[in-house]
Backbone as a printed PyTorch tensor [residue, N CA C, xyz], in Angstrom:
tensor([[[ 98.7770, 102.7080,  96.3980],
         [100.0630, 102.2620,  96.8400],
         [101.0760, 103.3530,  96.5260]],

        [[101.5640, 104.0480,  97.5140],
         [102.5100, 105.1340,  97.2930],
         [103.9170, 104.6140,  97.5020]],

        [[104.7210, 104.6730,  96.4660],
         [106.0740, 104.1610,  96.5160],
         [107.1160, 105.2670,  96.5280]],

        [[106.7170, 106.5190,  96.5420],
         [107.6560, 107.6240,  96.4410],
         [108.6490, 107.6430,  97.5900]],

        [[108.3380, 106.9590,  98.6960],
         [109.2460, 106.9640,  99.8270],
         [110.4000, 105.9740,  99.6340]],

        [[110.3330, 105.1550,  98.5920],
         [111.4220, 104.2100,  98.3260],
         [112.6830, 104.9840,  97.9690]],

        [[113.8260, 104.4500,  98.3480],
         [115.0930, 105.0660,  97.9660],
         [115.2770, 104.8390,  96.4700]],

        [[115.5290, 105.9220,  95.7190],
         [115.6560, 105.7490,  94.2730],
         [116.8360, 104.8490,  93.9290]],

        [[116.6810, 104.0290,  92.9350],
         [117.7950, 103.1670,  92.5460],
         [118.9190, 104.0000,  91.9640]],

        [[120.1650, 103.5540,  92.2100],
         [121.2760, 104.2780,  91.6120],
         [121.6130, 103.6920,  90.2480]],

        [[120.7040, 102.8930,  89.7470],
         [120.7920, 102.4280,  88.3720],
         [119.4900, 102.8350,  87.6920]],

        [[119.4760, 102.7680,  86.4050],
         [118.3090, 103.2240,  85.6610],
         [117.3400, 102.0550,  85.4550]],

        [[116.1270, 102.1730,  85.9950],
         [115.1150, 101.1470,  85.8140],
         [113.9880, 101.7560,  84.9880]],

        [[113.9550, 101.4000,  83.7280],
         [112.9380, 101.9050,  82.8100],
         [112.1330, 100.7120,  82.3200]],

        [[110.8210, 100.8310,  82.3780],
         [109.9400,  99.7320,  81.9950],
         [109.0760, 100.1850,  80.8280]],

        [[109.0610,  99.3880,  79.7680],
         [108.1960,  99.7010,  78.6320],
         [106.7580,  99.3860,  79.0390]],

        [[105.9230, 100.4140,  79.0400],
         [104.5510, 100.2700,  79.4900],
         [103.6030,  99.9670,  78.3370]],

        [[103.9260, 100.4650,  77.1430],
         [103.1960, 100.1700,  75.9230],
         [104.2170, 100.2400,  74.7950]],

        [[103.8270,  99.7870,  73.6560],
         [104.7220,  99.8290,  72.4980],
         [105.2750, 101.2380,  72.3020]],

        [[106.5780, 101.3960,  72.4980],
         [107.2210, 102.6820,  72.2760],
         [107.0950, 103.6870,  73.4010]],

        [[106.4320, 103.3480,  74.4760],
         [106.2620, 104.2820,  75.6000],
         [106.7560, 103.6210,  76.8840]],

        [[107.7460, 104.2380,  77.4960],
         [108.3140, 103.6730,  78.7110],
         [108.2270, 104.6730,  79.8540]],

        [[108.4330, 104.1520,  81.0520],
         [108.3400, 104.9640,  82.2530],
         [109.4920, 104.5750,  83.1590]],

        [[110.1520, 105.5700,  83.7380],
         [111.2290, 105.3380,  84.6890],
         [110.8250, 105.7630,  86.0790]],

        [[111.6940, 105.4970,  87.0210],
         [111.4170, 105.7500,  88.4300],
         [111.0330, 107.2050,  88.6960]],

        [[111.8410, 108.1510,  88.2130],
         [111.5940, 109.5670,  88.5090],
         [110.2540, 110.0430,  87.9580]],

        [[109.9050, 109.6090,  86.7470],
         [108.6210, 110.0080,  86.1640],
         [107.4710, 109.3810,  86.9500]],

        [[107.6560, 108.1350,  87.3850],
         [106.6110, 107.4700,  88.1630],
         [106.3980, 108.1800,  89.5010]],

        [[107.4790, 108.6120,  90.1410],
         [107.3680, 109.3650,  91.3940],
         [106.6340, 110.6800,  91.1320]],

        [[106.9900, 111.3670,  90.0400],
         [106.3060, 112.6200,  89.6860],
         [104.8100, 112.3850,  89.4930]],

        [[104.4460, 111.3210,  88.7920],
         [103.0320, 111.0080,  88.5920],
         [102.3380, 110.7300,  89.9210]],

        [[103.0090, 110.0120,  90.8200],
         [102.4330, 109.7560,  92.1500],
         [102.1500, 111.0570,  92.8840]],

        [[103.1090, 111.9630,  92.8260],
         [102.9480, 113.2240,  93.5470],
         [101.8640, 114.0950,  92.9120]],

        [[101.7390, 114.0370,  91.6080],
         [100.6460, 114.7560,  90.9400],
         [ 99.3110, 114.2180,  91.4240]],

        [[ 99.2220, 112.8920,  91.5010],
         [ 97.9810, 112.2750,  91.9730],
         [ 97.6790, 112.6990,  93.4100]],

        [[ 98.6910, 112.7560,  94.2440],
         [ 98.4960, 113.0830,  95.6590],
         [ 98.2480, 114.5670,  95.8980]],

        [[ 98.9190, 115.4350,  95.1340],
         [ 98.9130, 116.8620,  95.4400],
         [ 98.0890, 117.7260,  94.4910]],

        [[ 97.9200, 117.2900,  93.2490],
         [ 97.1270, 118.0550,  92.2910],
         [ 97.7580, 119.3570,  91.8310]],

        [[ 99.0310, 119.5420,  92.1450],
         [ 99.7420, 120.7650,  91.7800],
         [101.0720, 120.3890,  91.1520]],

        [[101.3400, 120.9290,  89.9730],
         [102.6070, 120.6600,  89.3050],
         [103.7720, 121.1990,  90.1230]],

        [[103.6400, 122.4060,  90.6480],
         [104.7110, 123.0170,  91.4320],
         [105.0410, 122.1770,  92.6600]],

        [[104.0170, 121.7760,  93.4030],
         [104.2380, 120.9790,  94.6130],
         [104.7820, 119.5940,  94.2720]],

        [[104.2330, 118.9580,  93.2390],
         [104.6990, 117.6260,  92.8360],
         [106.1560, 117.6760,  92.3940]],

        [[106.5210, 118.6980,  91.6440],
         [107.9070, 118.8400,  91.1890],
         [108.8390, 119.0400,  92.3830]],

        [[108.4260, 119.8690,  93.3290],
         [109.2550, 120.1380,  94.5040],
         [109.4860, 118.8670,  95.3200]],

        [[108.4150, 118.1290,  95.5980],
         [108.5360, 116.8900,  96.3770],
         [109.3760, 115.8580,  95.6130]],

        [[109.2290, 115.8390,  94.2900],
         [109.9720, 114.8890,  93.4490],
         [111.4050, 115.3390,  93.1790]],

        [[111.7490, 116.5420,  93.6460],
         [113.0800, 117.1250,  93.4570],
         [113.4310, 117.2770,  91.9780]],

        [[112.4440, 117.7920,  91.2400],
         [112.6010, 118.0600,  89.8130],
         [112.2410, 119.5300,  89.5870]],

        [[113.0300, 120.2120,  88.7890],
         [112.7170, 121.5930,  88.4290],
         [111.3090, 121.6470,  87.8220]],

        [[110.5410, 122.6660,  88.1770],
         [109.1450, 122.7650,  87.7330],
         [109.0150, 122.7320,  86.2150]],

        [[109.8400, 123.4820,  85.5110],
         [109.7530, 123.4960,  84.0490],
         [110.1470, 122.1350,  83.4730]],

        [[111.1370, 121.5020,  84.0680],
         [111.5320, 120.1710,  83.6020],
         [110.3950, 119.1720,  83.8460]],

        [[109.7370, 119.2900,  84.9930],
         [108.5900, 118.4150,  85.2940],
         [107.4950, 118.6140,  84.2550]],

        [[107.2080, 119.8690,  83.9090],
         [106.1980, 120.1610,  82.8830],
         [106.6080, 119.5230,  81.5510]],

        [[107.8790, 119.6610,  81.1890],
         [108.3730, 119.0730,  79.9410],
         [108.2460, 117.5460,  79.9530]],

        [[108.5470, 116.9300,  81.0990],
         [108.4140, 115.4710,  81.2130],
         [106.9580, 115.0390,  81.0270]],

        [[106.0430, 115.7900,  81.6180],
         [104.6190, 115.4670,  81.4850],
         [104.1740, 115.6070,  80.0330]],

        [[104.5650, 116.6970,  79.3960],
         [104.1890, 116.8910,  77.9900],
         [104.7640, 115.7790,  77.1140]],

        [[105.9920, 115.3640,  77.4170],
         [106.6010, 114.2540,  76.6750],
         [105.8090, 112.9650,  76.8950]],

        [[105.4870, 112.6590,  78.1630],
         [104.7230, 111.4370,  78.4530],
         [103.3640, 111.4830,  77.7570]],

        [[102.7110, 112.6280,  77.8160],
         [101.3990, 112.7580,  77.1760],
         [101.4750, 112.5190,  75.6760]],

        [[102.6080, 112.8530,  75.0680],
         [102.7210, 112.6960,  73.6150],
         [103.1030, 111.2790,  73.1890]],

        [[103.8060, 110.5250,  74.0400],
         [104.2630, 109.1970,  73.6170],
         [103.3010, 108.0670,  73.9980]],

        [[102.5030, 108.2590,  75.0260],
         [101.5380, 107.2250,  75.4010],
         [100.3040, 107.3370,  74.5040]],

        [[ 99.5680, 106.2520,  74.4030],
         [ 98.3980, 106.2140,  73.5170],
         [ 97.3260, 107.2230,  73.9190]],

        [[ 97.2850, 107.5760,  75.1960],
         [ 96.3700, 108.6010,  75.7280],
         [ 97.1600, 109.4190,  76.7400]],

        [[ 96.7950, 110.6690,  76.9630],
         [ 97.5110, 111.4870,  77.9520],
         [ 97.4470, 110.8700,  79.3490]],

        [[ 98.5320, 111.0270,  80.0960],
         [ 98.5890, 110.5350,  81.4730],
         [ 98.1970, 111.6140,  82.4730]],

        [[ 98.3950, 112.8710,  82.0840],
         [ 98.1350, 114.0040,  82.9760],
         [ 97.2710, 115.0160,  82.2530]],

        [[ 96.2910, 115.5310,  82.9730],
         [ 95.4040, 116.5530,  82.4390],
         [ 95.7540, 117.8810,  83.0890]],

        [[ 96.0840, 118.8700,  82.2740],
         [ 96.3360, 120.2230,  82.7650],
         [ 94.9930, 120.9390,  82.8460]],

        [[ 94.7060, 121.5340,  83.9730],
         [ 93.4860, 122.3070,  84.1400],
         [ 93.7830, 123.7330,  83.6690]],

        [[ 93.6990, 123.9280,  82.3670],
         [ 94.0430, 125.2070,  81.7510],
         [ 95.1110, 124.9760,  80.6950]],

        [[ 95.8130, 126.0190,  80.3420],
         [ 96.8600, 125.9710,  79.3310],
         [ 98.0420, 125.1320,  79.8280]],

        [[ 98.4610, 124.1460,  79.0510],
         [ 99.5390, 123.2510,  79.4890],
         [100.8610, 123.9780,  79.6750]],

        [[101.0090, 125.1670,  79.1230],
         [102.2680, 125.9080,  79.2540],
         [102.3730, 126.6940,  80.5600]],

        [[101.2410, 126.9420,  81.2290],
         [101.3350, 127.7090,  82.4730],
         [100.4120, 127.2320,  83.5880]],

        [[ 99.6120, 126.2080,  83.3540],
         [ 98.6890, 125.7210,  84.3950],
         [ 99.4680, 125.0150,  85.4970]],

        [[ 99.0590, 125.2430,  86.7310],
         [ 99.6840, 124.5530,  87.8630],
         [ 98.7920, 123.4180,  88.3610]],

        [[ 97.4890, 123.5580,  88.2020],
         [ 96.5640, 122.5190,  88.6590],
         [ 96.5690, 121.3860,  87.6370]],

        [[ 96.9890, 120.2080,  88.0770],
         [ 97.0820, 119.0390,  87.1960],
         [ 96.4880, 117.8300,  87.9060]],

        [[ 96.0290, 116.8780,  87.1130],
         [ 95.5500, 115.6230,  87.7030],
         [ 95.8170, 114.4880,  86.7350]],

        [[ 95.9620, 113.3010,  87.3120],
         [ 96.1530, 112.1290,  86.4630],
         [ 94.8600, 111.8090,  85.7540]],

        [[ 94.9820, 111.3890,  84.5160],
         [ 93.8260, 110.8620,  83.8090],
         [ 93.6280, 109.4250,  84.2810]],

        [[ 92.5470, 108.7990,  83.8780],
         [ 92.3320, 107.3910,  84.2160],
         [ 93.4890, 106.5530,  83.6590]],

        [[ 93.9290, 106.8860,  82.4420],
         [ 95.0740, 106.1920,  81.8250],
         [ 96.3340, 106.4040,  82.6630]],

        [[ 96.5410, 107.6130,  83.1680],
         [ 97.7070, 107.9080,  84.0040],
         [ 97.6950, 107.1090,  85.2960]],

        [[ 96.5330, 107.0280,  85.9340],
         [ 96.4120, 106.2680,  87.1830],
         [ 96.6940, 104.7900,  86.9480]],

        [[ 96.1400, 104.2350,  85.8730],
         [ 96.3930, 102.8170,  85.5550],
         [ 97.8660, 102.5780,  85.2330]],

        [[ 98.4560, 103.5000,  84.4970],
         [ 99.8490, 103.3390,  84.0720],
         [100.8060, 103.3900,  85.2500]],

        [[100.6350, 104.3560,  86.1370],
         [101.5540, 104.4630,  87.2710],
         [101.3670, 103.2810,  88.2290]],

        [[100.1420, 102.8330,  88.4020],
         [ 99.9020, 101.6600,  89.2570],
         [100.5840, 100.4300,  88.6560]],

        [[100.4620, 100.2610,  87.3530],
         [101.1000,  99.1470,  86.6650],
         [102.6190,  99.2350,  86.7560]],

        [[103.1580, 100.4520,  86.6640],
         [104.6090, 100.6280,  86.7740],
         [105.0980, 100.0890,  88.1130]],

        [[104.4380, 100.5190,  89.2110],
         [104.9040, 100.0830,  90.5310],
         [104.7720,  98.5710,  90.6980]],

        [[103.7470,  97.9800,  90.1220],
         [103.5870,  96.5270,  90.2000],
         [104.7240,  95.8190,  89.4600]],

        [[105.1530,  96.3900,  88.3410],
         [106.2590,  95.8070,  87.5740],
         [107.6160,  96.1580,  88.1740]],

        [[107.7180,  97.3410,  88.7760],
         [108.9840,  97.8210,  89.3220],
         [109.4220,  97.0130,  90.5320]],

        [[108.4850,  96.6850,  91.4090],
         [108.8300,  96.0380,  92.6750],
         [109.6680,  94.7750,  92.4980]],

        [[109.2690,  93.8210,  91.6320],
         [110.1090,  92.6270,  91.4940],
         [111.4960,  92.9280,  90.9080]],

        [[111.5650,  93.9020,  90.0170],
         [112.8640,  94.2900,  89.4460],
         [113.7510,  94.8670,  90.5390]],

        [[113.1900,  95.7760,  91.3290],
         [113.9380,  96.4060,  92.4060],
         [114.3950,  95.3730,  93.4240]],

        [[113.5260,  94.4350,  93.7870],
         [113.9030,  93.3960,  94.7460],
         [115.0180,  92.5190,  94.1980]],

        [[114.9860,  92.2320,  92.9070],
         [116.0600,  91.4220,  92.3250],
         [117.3820,  92.1830,  92.3000]],

        [[117.3290,  93.5060,  92.1010],
         [118.5540,  94.3240,  92.1440],
         [119.1370,  94.2890,  93.5540]],

        [[118.2890,  94.4530,  94.5490],
         [118.7490,  94.4120,  95.9430],
         [119.3460,  93.0500,  96.2640]],

        [[118.6900,  91.9940,  95.8290],
         [119.1570,  90.6290,  96.0390],
         [120.5220,  90.4160,  95.4020]],

        [[120.6690,  90.8740,  94.1770],
         [121.9240,  90.7280,  93.4560],
         [123.0460,  91.4970,  94.1560]],

        [[122.7520,  92.6900,  94.6080],
         [123.7700,  93.4770,  95.3260],
         [124.1800,  92.7940,  96.6200]],

        [[123.2050,  92.2000,  97.3090],
         [123.4960,  91.5370,  98.5900],
         [124.4510,  90.3680,  98.3860]],

        [[124.3880,  89.7220,  97.2530],
         [125.2970,  88.6010,  96.9730],
         [126.7460,  89.0610,  96.8260]],

        [[126.9480,  90.3100,  96.4780],
         [128.2920,  90.8050,  96.2110],
         [128.9150,  91.5200,  97.3990]],

        [[128.1760,  91.6230,  98.5120],
         [128.7280,  92.3190,  99.6740],
         [128.7800,  91.4400, 100.8810]]])
């Protein structure tokens, strides 16, 4: 289920995925693009995130989740070939399942005010 084509919310939607580890829309989109493209450079470009910032976000996610979400094929400081781990695939899928009802409720709430 690819959700990257959704219009990003103009509010911050962060979902706690495990104790102390949360995921937001932009990181989830980055993970989707990594899964689809297998390249950090390409995933960052499609996600409209600076490549170094994308790398930093991945390293941060890998350190806060119970298991790494992304596997660098080579040195994590310069490798471009990346792939989601099984944990990463489960986590991003779970994020979108949890995100959808939240996003729909935000849209619903906004519609009441216009």
